[in-house]
N, C-alpha and C positions, 0 to 999 in steps of 0.2 A: 168282276171288278175286285182287288186287293185292298183288301183293308189296309190301315197302316199299321204298324206295331203296336201290341197291347200283351201286356206281361202281366198275371198278379202273383202278387207276392203270398206265400203260404210259410215262409220261415225267413227270419233275418238273425243275422250275426256278425259281429265285429272280429277282425283280423289286426289285431293291433301293429300301426305302422304299414298296413296295405290297403285299406278299407272297409268299407261292409260287404257282406255277401247276400243277396237276395235269391232265394230259394223258390221255384214255382214253374206256373206252364205259362208258356207263349201260345196266348189265344189266338192271334193271328200276328202276320207279317214277320217281319224278320229283323235282329239285329247282329251288328258283328262289332269286333273288339275296335276301340277307338270311336264309336258313334256317342251320341250326346242321347241319351233320355232325360224323361223328367216326369213330376209326378204332381198333384196337388196336394199340398199336405191337411192337416187337420185346420191348421189359421187360415185356409183359404188362398196361402200364395204357392205362385208355382216354383218348384224348385228342378235344378236341373242336374244331371252326374253325368260322367264319362265312365262308359263302359273300357274296363281295361283287363278284364278276363272274361272269360267264358266255359264254362265245364259243363260237357253233358255224358251221362254215365260213365263217372270218374275219367274223363278224358277232356282234353282242354282243346277246344275248336276254335276257329275263329268266327265263326256265324252260327247264330240258331235260328230256326224256324218254327212256324205255327206247328201245335199239337206235339212239340218236344217238351220234356222237362227238363229243365237248367237251373245251374246255380251262375247267378252274373255278378262277378267284383266290380263295385263302382267306386269312384274317386269322387269327393266334392260333395258328400252328404253324411249325414253321423244318424247313426245307428236310431237315436230317439225320434228321429224327423219320420222313420218310415216303421208300420205296423202292420200286422196280418191284415193280407186284403188289399194293401195297397197296390193300385192300377200303376204301371210304367207304360207311358205312351212316348212315340215318337216327338221330338222338338216341334211342335209347330212353326212351317213357315209364313205362315199367315197370321195377321193380329189376331185373337182371340174376340167372338160377338161380344157386343157392349153388355150382353144379358148376363155374361159372367163376371167375376171379379177379375179386374186386369193382372195378366200373367207377367212374371217379372222372372226372368233366368236369373238362378244364382250365377256371381261371379266365374269366370271359368279359374279352375286351379291353376297355381304359378308353376306348378310340378312339370317337367316335360314328359311326355310318352314315355311310359316303361320300354325299355329294351328288351328283346325277346328273351334272353337267359331269365328276366323276370318273371316272364309268363310260363316258362317252364314247369315252376311250383304248381303242385296242387293246391286248390282252391279248398282247405279245410282248416277248422278251428284246432288251436294247438291243443295237444294232448297234454291232459292231468294225469298220465302215469307217472311222470318222475315226481309230482306232487304227492301221489297217493304213496309211492316208495319213501321219499322223505320222512312221511308222517308215520309210519309204520317202525321205521329206525329210529325215529326220536320216542317213541311209544315204548319199545322196547329197551330203549338205553333209561328212561324215566323211571318203568317199571324195575330194572335191574338196581337204580340207583334206590327205590324204595326199599327193597329187599336190602342192600347191602347195610343200609342205616339202621334197618331194623334188626339187622345182627341175623337175619336170615339166610343169608348169602354171602358168603366169602372165597372171593376169588383164588386166593391162599390155600384153600382145603381142597381147591377141586383137582391140585395136583396129583398124578395117580402115584402109588408107591410102584418102586422099582423091587423086584423080589431079584434076592441073587441067585446065578444061575444053578441047576442041579436041585433047586427046592421048589414044588410044586404048590401052586396056588392052595390048594386044598390041606395043603399040611401046613402052612402056615396059618391058615385060618383056624384052624385046628388047635396050632400052638399058641394063638392068641385067645382064643376061648378057654383054654385049659390053665392059661397064668403063665406057659413059659416065655 
């Protein structure tokens, strides 16, 4: 007997404009793109989300099965609602027994299902390389400005001397040292 979908969250991050990504292991069952999954939050309320992308081994797939590590892109849930260890399940078809708090599915997102070109993008957080380069350039400019205003660096003095043809650098250095 195959149990329903069960996924345990190991990592959570947000991709602005796309949704949140939960990374972890599928314990049982399977889920595919376009499916609805849910979890019970810390407040005891049932929250559901739409699966809009699945990545396994850095490749986009349509479905993930039990035993696989995966990153699942979700729509309709906020990052602060999901914590490490959150268990995602398939949305129950029947009402939950009265022993547990009543489950209320979250309203479905109004956005239409993503088109295939949208899913071709890999699910990765945005790179901070451009920020690092930007801060390095700004740092260098600040250091040069400080040196310039302290009089320790003048870009006008950095122009190299042009020696007339036929005069060697060693001769001109000797002439400068001898006072000629």
